[in-house]
C-alpha angles and dihedrals in degrees: 000000000000093000090049091053093048092048092048092048094053093044090053091048092049092048090050093050092046090050093053090045090052090050090058097044121044117302109066095170092054090048091055091048091052093048092048093048091050092051093047092048091049097046102039103031112017100045096046091047091049092048092049092048093050097043097043109124097008126121110240092202090069088066099044124097106236133162090263091054091050090052091051091049091050092049091048092051092048090052090048094051091046091053091049092054095043110027094172092069097056118141 
């Protein structure tokens, strides 16, 4: 999967560079087609594959802000403030 993503990234980058080069030279229509193809490949194939590859096997609930997470943050901040006021009683 990683090799596929790397190959797709470089192919999109090459298509994008070729498209801008074609815009400057002679064939403006082909340049626009190459740039559009690179953008479509990047947005609809490369980014979803990359997101799937990076999030595979991770628990999404660890990254969500829930009531339990807010309670833990409040308790952590209270302990931190208490330790600031009274540094002798640090854990």
